[in-house]
C-alpha positions, 0 to 999 in steps of 0.5 A: 956676722952670721944671722937667723931670719924668721919672717911671719906671713900675715894671718887672720888672728894677728893678736895670736901672732903678736902674743906668740912673737912677744911671749914666746919667740922673743923671750926665747931668743933673748936667752940664746948664748952668743947673741949679739944683735936682734932686729925687728921689722914690721912690714908695711908693704911691698912695691905695688901693694901689700905684702903677705909678711907681717914682721921679720926678726933677725938674730945676729951672732959673730959667725956660723960656729956661734949661731950653731952653738946657740941653736944647740943650747937649751934655749935654742932647742926650745926656740926651734920647738916653739917655731916648728909648728908655725913652720909646718903650718907655713906660717913662717919663712926661716933661714940663716945666712952670712951677713955683710954690712957696708957703711956709706 
């Protein structure tokens, strides 16, 4: 699997962040071609105290080629354009990576 991860930092106006995530980020992500799974984590804290992160959103694709196709599609370009101001303001951390899962 291949995934694209967006981590939102805590902000003073959590309502604005939640509104953007629910009404823009999530809506655009749902339109991505080749998306096989999505996962949302609301961050409660970290060892030793609070975390600077508010939530993490992961989008899964079968492989990197399908991820690249999704990101160059119209919904993918719209998603990148919508996220860019958040990244420039250093309110999100984002990355993509290979993902391996092992059942125990």
